[in-house]
BAFI-3210 file (N, C-alpha, C; in Angstrom, 3 decimals, decimal comma, padded with zeros to 6 digits):
// residues 198
n [1|2|3|4|5|6|7|8|9|10|11|12|13|14|15|16|17|18|19|20|21|22|23|24|25|26|27|28|29|30|31|32|33|34|35|36|37|38|39|40|41|42|43|44|45|46|47|48|49|50|51|52|53|54|55|56|57|58|59|60|61|62|63|64|65|66|67|68|69|70|71|72|73|74|75|76|77|78|79|80|81|82|83|84|85|86|87|88|89|90|91|92|93|94|95|96|97|98|99|100|101|102|103|104|105|106|107|108|109|110|111|112|113|114|115|116|117|118|119|120|121|122|123|124|125|126|127|128|129|130|131|132|133|134|135|136|137|138|139|140|141|142|143|144|145|146|147|148|149|150|151|152|153|154|155|156|157|158|159|160|161|162|163|164|165|166|167|168|169|170|171|172|173|174|175|176|177|178|179|180|181|182|183|184|185|186|187|188|189|190|191|192|193|194|195|196|197|198]
n.u [049,440|050,507|051,795|053,554|055,707|056,083|057,512|059,920|060,271|061,601|063,323|065,253|065,917|067,170|069,563|070,979|071,627|073,187|074,789|076,121|076,766|078,629|080,768|081,153|082,055|084,171|085,093|084,019|085,796|085,396|084,718|083,105|083,349|084,877|083,276|081,043|082,215|082,949|085,331|087,106|089,345|091,622|093,323|092,935|095,556|095,546|094,440|091,985|091,134|089,247|086,584|083,753|083,331|081,509|080,230|077,379|075,945|077,479|077,057|074,550|074,930|076,936|075,678|074,509|075,328|075,811|075,210|073,645|071,330|070,404|069,491|067,557|065,341|064,582|063,409|061,855|059,981|058,713|057,728|055,780|054,528|053,766|052,423|049,905|049,081|047,716|045,636|045,593|044,775|045,612|046,703|047,943|049,887|051,385|053,847|054,290|055,957|057,915|059,253|059,647|061,749|064,109|064,445|066,205|068,097|069,543|070,389|071,925|073,623|074,775|076,275|077,842|079,258|080,618|081,362|084,056|085,583|086,440|087,825|089,527|091,003|093,046|095,041|098,196|099,786|102,251|102,355|101,705|104,680|106,295|108,363|108,518|109,531|111,974|113,933|117,191|117,525|118,255|121,769|122,389|124,315|126,361|125,531|123,650|124,394|123,308|120,424|119,202|117,826|114,780|112,305|109,925|106,875|104,026|100,489|099,708|101,501|104,019|106,357|108,834|110,756|112,473|114,928|117,305|120,087|120,659|123,330|125,485|126,813|124,320|124,655|123,069|121,108|120,944|119,113|116,448|114,667|111,995|112,135|111,531|109,079|109,765|109,116|106,791|107,408|109,830|112,048|113,024|116,225|117,053|119,865|118,118|118,593|119,391|119,711|117,015|117,476|115,914]
n.v [034,991|036,230|038,543|037,709|036,258|038,785|039,970|038,204|038,112|040,591|040,941|038,636|040,258|041,990|041,292|040,407|042,405|043,747|042,181|041,829|044,536|045,195|042,972|044,362|046,568|045,857|045,009|042,489|038,794|036,440|034,985|032,631|030,666|028,709|027,105|026,500|024,860|021,090|019,528|015,972|015,112|015,050|017,365|018,993|018,774|017,532|017,149|016,451|017,044|018,065|016,182|016,212|013,909|012,887|012,848|011,385|012,954|014,998|016,569|017,916|019,838|021,128|023,030|025,364|027,594|031,635|033,016|031,645|030,897|033,080|033,293|031,405|032,244|034,711|033,985|032,148|033,999|035,183|033,336|032,821|035,078|035,337|033,076|033,370|036,061|035,040|033,526|031,439|029,414|029,961|027,378|026,581|028,379|027,594|025,600|025,893|028,518|026,832|025,363|027,084|028,739|026,201|025,413|027,783|027,854|025,641|026,419|028,587|027,609|025,156|026,942|028,437|026,593|026,034|028,056|028,695|025,727|026,684|028,619|027,204|025,573|027,461|027,105|026,351|023,103|021,866|019,099|017,888|018,315|016,072|014,609|016,274|018,878|020,890|024,281|025,272|028,124|029,479|028,346|025,580|024,204|021,222|017,448|018,433|020,804|022,952|025,394|025,700|026,987|026,737|027,251|026,103|024,978|024,156|023,149|025,318|027,945|029,220|028,432|029,406|027,399|026,488|024,094|020,636|019,260|015,919|015,173|015,887|019,742|021,528|023,924|027,197|027,248|024,881|021,966|019,996|017,463|017,230|015,211|015,024|015,833|018,218|019,926|022,693|024,520|023,571|021,293|018,404|017,437|016,002|016,174|016,458|014,884|012,369|009,039|007,540|005,839|003,150]
n.w [-099,527|-102,004|-101,450|-099,476|-101,632|-102,818|-101,343|-101,064|-103,603|-103,886|-101,688|-102,386|-105,587|-105,275|-103,317|-105,337|-107,101|-105,719|-105,195|-108,231|-108,379|-106,467|-107,399|-109,855|-108,612|-107,892|-104,807|-104,745|-105,367|-107,200|-105,359|-103,907|-105,895|-105,166|-103,799|-106,000|-107,650|-106,643|-105,958|-107,304|-104,849|-106,398|-106,146|-108,439|-110,269|-112,408|-116,296|-116,230|-113,457|-112,730|-113,426|-112,605|-110,986|-108,256|-105,189|-104,123|-101,851|-101,902|-104,630|-104,181|-102,427|-103,482|-105,093|-103,775|-103,345|-102,603|-104,645|-106,192|-104,384|-103,526|-106,402|-106,384|-104,537|-105,546|-108,045|-107,321|-105,655|-107,937|-109,718|-108,133|-108,245|-110,889|-111,437|-109,596|-110,982|-112,781|-112,159|-110,821|-108,132|-104,630|-103,270|-105,537|-106,435|-104,594|-105,091|-108,248|-107,953|-106,401|-107,934|-109,615|-108,276|-107,828|-110,145|-111,157|-108,975|-110,299|-112,605|-112,227|-110,677|-112,049|-114,381|-112,578|-112,354|-114,152|-115,739|-113,357|-114,035|-116,950|-115,999|-114,411|-116,676|-118,159|-116,720|-116,207|-116,239|-114,216|-114,103|-116,574|-117,833|-117,862|-120,338|-122,226|-124,974|-124,696|-123,841|-122,614|-121,158|-119,078|-118,520|-116,911|-114,359|-113,910|-112,573|-110,118|-109,330|-108,529|-109,499|-113,232|-115,963|-118,020|-120,492|-122,044|-123,990|-122,787|-122,937|-124,744|-124,156|-123,696|-121,363|-118,612|-116,368|-113,214|-113,452|-112,720|-113,127|-113,952|-115,236|-117,548|-117,378|-119,157|-121,716|-122,165|-124,900|-125,433|-126,317|-124,285|-122,629|-120,464|-117,701|-115,131|-112,179|-109,863|-108,294|-107,526|-109,324|-110,997|-112,369|-113,450|-116,470|-119,119|-122,017|-125,004|-126,647|-125,172|-123,617|-121,403|-118,395|-117,908]
ca.u [050,454|051,100|052,640|054,782|055,937|056,641|059,198|060,606|061,167|062,250|064,708|066,419|066,462|068,254|070,684|071,608|071,817|074,624|076,681|076,720|077,464|079,846|081,502|081,303|083,413|086,153|084,662|084,162|086,431|085,189|084,646|082,633|083,583|085,333|081,934|080,701|082,918|083,370|086,735|087,552|090,105|092,636|094,050|092,926|096,852|095,733|093,838|091,084|091,062|087,801|085,477|082,742|083,149|081,492|079,305|075,800|076,061|078,147|075,991|073,593|075,241|077,725|074,705|074,849|076,478|075,521|074,436|072,689|070,498|069,737|068,276|066,051|064,079|063,840|062,905|060,197|058,536|058,410|057,171|054,296|053,887|053,103|051,139|048,926|048,382|047,243|044,645|045,944|044,683|047,180|047,626|048,409|051,080|053,314|054,124|054,965|057,230|058,799|059,648|060,921|062,740|064,559|065,386|067,091|069,211|070,308|071,011|073,089|074,624|075,498|076,576|078,736|080,455|080,876|082,621|085,129|086,382|086,656|088,564|090,750|091,479|093,261|096,301|099,109|099,636|103,178|102,453|102,075|105,850|107,095|108,617|108,198|110,911|111,950|115,378|118,035|117,952|119,949|122,766|122,203|125,468|126,184|125,316|122,560|124,928|122,598|119,648|119,036|116,110|114,388|111,941|109,330|105,295|103,094|099,284|100,150|101,999|105,998|106,401|110,108|110,681|114,112|115,761|118,520|120,154|121,909|124,092|126,737|126,495|123,880|124,891|122,598|120,543|120,990|117,722|116,233|113,906|112,063|112,020|110,949|108,929|110,865|108,859|105,493|108,046|111,106|112,066|114,979|116,037|118,306|120,052|117,395|119,134|120,022|118,828|116,554|117,596|114,399]
ca.v [034,828|037,069|039,757|036,763|035,892|039,961|039,989|037,129|038,915|041,812|040,244|037,951|040,373|043,161|040,646|039,870|043,315|044,340|041,070|042,202|045,824|044,787|042,594|045,622|047,960|044,615|044,317|040,776|038,345|034,402|033,841|031,682|029,980|027,224|025,726|026,416|023,764|019,676|018,725|015,326|015,303|014,977|018,842|019,919|019,096|016,832|017,879|015,712|016,786|018,423|015,785|016,268|012,876|014,083|012,261|012,195|014,349|016,951|017,490|019,020|021,115|022,290|024,075|025,992|029,355|032,330|033,741|030,879|031,179|034,362|033,855|030,882|032,957|036,126|032,924|031,467|034,967|035,946|032,044|032,288|036,348|035,059|032,259|034,575|036,929|034,281|033,599|030,514|029,477|030,106|026,205|025,487|029,319|027,408|024,685|026,747|028,811|026,349|025,089|028,323|028,885|025,367|025,795|029,085|027,091|024,674|027,094|030,044|026,581|025,210|028,231|028,791|025,577|025,833|029,443|027,843|024,586|027,427|029,056|026,414|024,875|027,474|026,996|025,170|021,561|021,513|017,680|017,330|018,358|015,109|013,879|017,672|018,929|022,682|024,473|025,976|029,480|029,717|027,298|024,462|022,948|019,534|016,955|019,335|021,670|024,382|025,662|026,684|027,694|026,115|027,394|025,231|025,243|023,475|023,621|026,135|028,016|029,060|028,602|029,140|026,648|026,221|022,866|020,967|018,080|014,818|014,689|017,192|020,829|022,023|025,506|028,304|027,085|023,047|020,932|018,879|016,757|016,792|013,735|014,527|017,074|018,226|020,671|023,162|025,563|022,930|020,150|017,637|017,707|015,793|016,863|015,758|013,343|011,183|007,970|007,969|004,846|002,383]
ca.w [-100,054|-103,121|-100,441|-099,411|-103,013|-103,664|-100,080|-101,760|-105,263|-103,375|-100,894|-103,276|-106,731|-103,888|-103,642|-107,049|-107,895|-105,000|-105,794|-109,396|-108,270|-105,878|-108,239|-110,863|-108,263|-107,320|-103,893|-104,830|-106,553|-107,365|-103,722|-104,308|-107,300|-104,816|-103,681|-106,651|-107,808|-105,931|-106,575|-106,635|-104,354|-107,111|-106,094|-109,185|-110,793|-113,926|-116,927|-115,832|-111,750|-112,522|-113,854|-112,765|-110,490|-106,991|-104,491|-104,360|-100,992|-102,167|-105,521|-103,465|-101,555|-104,367|-105,891|-102,577|-103,215|-101,989|-105,612|-106,763|-102,997|-104,007|-107,370|-106,109|-103,734|-106,890|-108,920|-105,845|-105,409|-109,190|-110,243|-107,062|-108,466|-112,091|-111,213|-109,421|-111,777|-113,977|-111,940|-109,868|-106,505|-104,045|-103,233|-106,721|-106,514|-103,989|-106,627|-109,566|-106,976|-106,118|-109,322|-110,640|-107,371|-108,133|-111,520|-111,100|-108,633|-110,740|-113,586|-111,805|-110,089|-113,105|-115,255|-112,084|-112,096|-115,918|-115,598|-112,725|-115,204|-117,977|-115,617|-114,162|-117,431|-118,545|-115,290|-116,609|-114,929|-114,282|-113,892|-117,838|-118,789|-118,086|-121,576|-123,140|-125,043|-124,567|-124,440|-122,290|-121,075|-118,084|-117,837|-115,986|-113,665|-113,595|-111,007|-109,698|-108,307|-108,810|-110,677|-114,232|-116,223|-119,665|-121,019|-123,044|-124,757|-122,014|-122,870|-126,014|-123,281|-122,945|-119,742|-118,006|-115,046|-113,143|-114,042|-112,509|-114,469|-113,018|-115,963|-117,306|-117,692|-120,127|-121,932|-122,898|-126,029|-125,289|-126,379|-123,508|-122,384|-118,873|-116,670|-113,851|-111,893|-108,611|-107,600|-108,323|-110,587|-110,576|-113,290|-113,776|-117,354|-119,685|-123,005|-125,876|-127,163|-124,524|-123,495|-120,484|-118,355|-117,494]
c.u [051,080|052,258|054,341|056,051|056,898|057,676|060,222|061,498|062,627|063,554|065,815|066,607|067,361|069,253|071,437|071,574|072,761|075,404|076,805|077,305|078,628|080,742|081,805|082,528|084,493|085,935|084,514|085,204|086,078|084,936|083,994|082,529|083,895|083,701|080,977|081,506|083,709|084,344|086,678|088,330|091,256|093,690|093,836|094,549|096,815|094,882|092,129|090,783|089,249|086,409|084,362|081,841|082,970|080,176|077,996|075,659|076,912|077,549|075,050|074,178|077,019|076,724|074,710|075,723|075,235|074,199|073,347|071,506|069,786|068,492|067,437|065,232|064,100|063,246|061,417|059,128|057,966|057,668|055,976|053,599|053,056|052,173|050,094|048,417|047,993|046,124|044,752|045,585|045,829|047,683|048,770|049,438|052,108|054,414|054,936|056,131|058,423|059,867|060,844|061,979|064,259|065,084|066,442|067,656|069,859|071,115|071,976|074,146|075,558|076,634|077,567|079,929|081,207|082,074|083,931|086,214|086,760|088,375|090,320|091,246|092,310|094,727|097,176|099,731|100,792|103,954|103,024|103,259|106,429|107,409|108,730|109,645|110,977|113,807|116,099|117,801|118,890|120,757|122,858|123,847|125,487|126,175|124,561|123,201|124,526|121,149|119,671|118,069|116,133|112,697|110,754|107,370|105,185|101,985|099,557|100,392|103,578|105,885|107,980|109,808|112,029|114,356|116,917|118,180|121,294|123,232|125,114|126,070|126,003|123,909|123,266|122,112|120,130|119,208|117,724|115,080|113,589|111,613|111,015|110,663|109,311|109,957|107,619|106,820|109,826|111,219|113,171|114,710|117,080|118,786|119,085|117,455|119,965|119,249|118,293|116,626|116,199|114,739]
c.v [035,926|038,394|038,836|036,550|037,551|040,236|039,017|037,313|039,974|041,412|040,028|038,963|041,687|042,848|040,369|040,860|044,465|043,419|041,658|043,743|045,860|044,372|043,887|046,403|047,286|044,846|042,798|039,924|037,030|033,928|033,186|030,445|028,448|026,523|025,318|024,657|021,998|019,334|017,493|014,752|015,371|016,563|019,632|019,281|018,459|018,000|017,424|015,935|017,440|017,542|015,233|014,704|013,029|012,867|012,802|013,225|015,692|017,303|018,597|020,531|022,206|022,934|025,329|026,997|030,358|033,350|032,683|030,863|032,215|034,685|032,816|031,150|034,114|035,338|032,791|032,773|035,821|034,761|032,361|033,764|035,630|034,525|032,883|035,140|036,134|033,271|032,245|030,486|029,176|028,736|025,818|027,052|027,890|026,197|025,344|027,542|028,576|025,575|026,009|028,315|027,681|025,675|026,899|028,785|026,643|024,833|027,898|028,336|026,309|026,115|028,781|028,263|025,751|027,088|029,059|026,523|025,277|028,305|028,403|025,480|025,556|027,245|025,679|024,033|021,318|019,998|016,778|017,737|017,454|014,596|015,483|018,015|020,871|023,232|024,897|027,358|029,516|028,746|026,768|023,370|021,986|018,801|017,730|019,766|023,276|024,472|026,057|026,909|027,421|026,948|026,495|025,539|023,581|024,120|025,029|027,305|028,193|029,722|028,456|028,502|026,574|024,905|022,336|019,513|017,022|014,128|015,404|018,517|021,134|023,042|026,108|027,577|025,800|022,268|020,448|019,051|016,866|015,626|013,788|016,126|016,765|019,275|021,771|024,316|024,689|021,719|019,539|017,897|016,707|016,475|015,710|014,459|012,401|009,953|007,873|006,385|004,029|000,930]
c.w [-101,362|-102,258|-100,150|-100,236|-103,510|-102,613|-100,681|-102,699|-104,545|-102,945|-101,740|-104,508|-106,009|-103,751|-104,798|-107,179|-106,917|-105,450|-106,758|-109,136|-107,692|-106,454|-109,611|-110,329|-107,348|-105,935|-103,512|-105,618|-106,607|-106,228|-103,834|-105,024|-106,901|-104,605|-104,455|-107,561|-107,001|-106,418|-106,281|-105,412|-105,001|-106,969|-107,205|-110,236|-111,725|-114,505|-116,424|-114,438|-111,785|-113,436|-114,133|-111,770|-108,954|-106,740|-104,421|-103,537|-101,441|-103,584|-104,899|-102,837|-102,236|-105,130|-104,754|-102,628|-102,445|-103,246|-106,263|-105,674|-103,461|-105,164|-107,534|-105,260|-104,980|-107,335|-107,960|-106,283|-106,769|-110,173|-109,319|-107,822|-109,470|-111,981|-110,295|-110,390|-113,049|-113,801|-110,778|-108,628|-105,960|-103,706|-104,835|-106,782|-105,886|-104,879|-108,089|-109,022|-106,820|-107,220|-109,707|-109,710|-107,930|-109,801|-111,524|-110,084|-109,198|-111,733|-113,478|-111,335|-111,013|-113,535|-114,215|-111,848|-113,891|-116,117|-114,583|-113,293|-115,996|-117,097|-115,354|-115,148|-117,781|-117,557|-116,134|-115,399|-114,989|-114,591|-115,719|-118,743|-118,695|-119,692|-122,533|-123,746|-124,808|-124,732|-123,294|-121,885|-120,036|-117,872|-116,967|-115,780|-113,993|-112,667|-109,778|-109,120|-108,055|-109,400|-112,201|-114,309|-117,694|-119,636|-122,118|-123,568|-124,176|-122,234|-123,687|-124,934|-123,500|-121,948|-119,563|-116,294|-114,950|-113,306|-113,255|-113,611|-113,466|-114,085|-115,728|-117,700|-119,056|-120,182|-122,489|-124,298|-126,000|-125,614|-125,282|-123,243|-120,785|-118,886|-115,722|-113,043|-110,068|-107,658|-107,867|-109,637|-110,701|-111,191|-113,175|-114,944|-117,691|-121,064|-123,725|-126,626|-126,374|-124,170|-121,943|-120,036|-117,917|-116,334]
res [m|q|t|f|f|l|i|c|t|g|i|g|g|t|l|v|v|l|q|f|l|s|e|a|m|g|f|f|s|d|v|e|m|d|t|a|d|v|d|d|g|g|g|g|m|g|g|d|g|h|d|g|h|v|g|h|g|n|v|f|f|g|l|l|t|f|r|a|v|c|a|a|v|t|f|f|g|l|g|g|l|t|a|g|y|y|g|s|e|p|i|g|q|f|p|v|a|l|g|a|g|a|a|a|l|y|l|v|a|a|i|m|r|l|l|y|r|l|r|a|d|g|t|v|r|i|q|h|a|v|g|v|l|g|t|v|y|l|r|i|p|a|m|r|q|g|p|g|k|v|t|l|t|l|q|n|r|t|v|e|l|e|a|l|t|a|g|g|e|l|p|t|g|t|p|i|r|i|v|t|v|l|g|p|n|t|v|e|v|v|h|a|n|a|e|i|a|t]
***
């Protein structure tokens, strides 16, 4: 039994070290971040798109990243070896090893999910731009004849977006308000003091 635990520790530990070295040298870039995070189907477009609402069936599979499994195998072996070292019978070593492996699996998966959410929360969500005030950076032609550019502060960042307007021309420096999101980098704007039809 001790040999089995030793093999698990060796294989799992080797894979963990290889992952660490590979990432340090840039071979892997957040490959499994997407599996560590279980999205709610909302596409992650809103700030609450990663609110942890997942189906019961998805919770288990959300834990099964390669990194988490390697850590689980390593700690399964270490748990069994530790139990054997302190004189536990072989029948008692297995539950200890299983508990250590499960704890490592959950802990690593939880850390990966937290890191993913921290990274995702830094992404600017253009949908939050509606109603935000900004300034014309490049002239916006009247009646949607072409795009101009606006700058605004969104999620504590200065963002530059293409902009169209259905009204009159908006020259550089004009204060504007975003009224509609037209695309991933395009919005419709009006003069900041204009009345919005309801």
